[in-house]
C-alpha angles and dihedrals in degrees: 000000000000127000127187111204094164112137096027116122119241128298093022095082092056092040090052096047093045089048091058091048096045096050093044097245092120094065112199097315134042131174112206126196112205140174092232142006107286099222094168091052094063099073089045090054091048091052090054095049097257131131128199140208126194106232097182148348107190140166098220138066132050093328115037095207099034120157116198119200130186111212120199129186110234100183144356114262125214111286093017 
């Protein structure tokens, strides 16, 4: 699954991504396209049993400062 949250004002990108994870829509993998590196998202992902890898941070394309993250579920959390 891919999600583009570029253009959303903070904290909406993180809220949107965590919403997909929390309600199970993200499955086990999610690629997120963001305007900036989401530093505050990383601890939330860890709490939920997810890891991340930055795929790119480039200055070209549709969004000049786009950051692309691959999110991968490492383990099931309680209630998931």
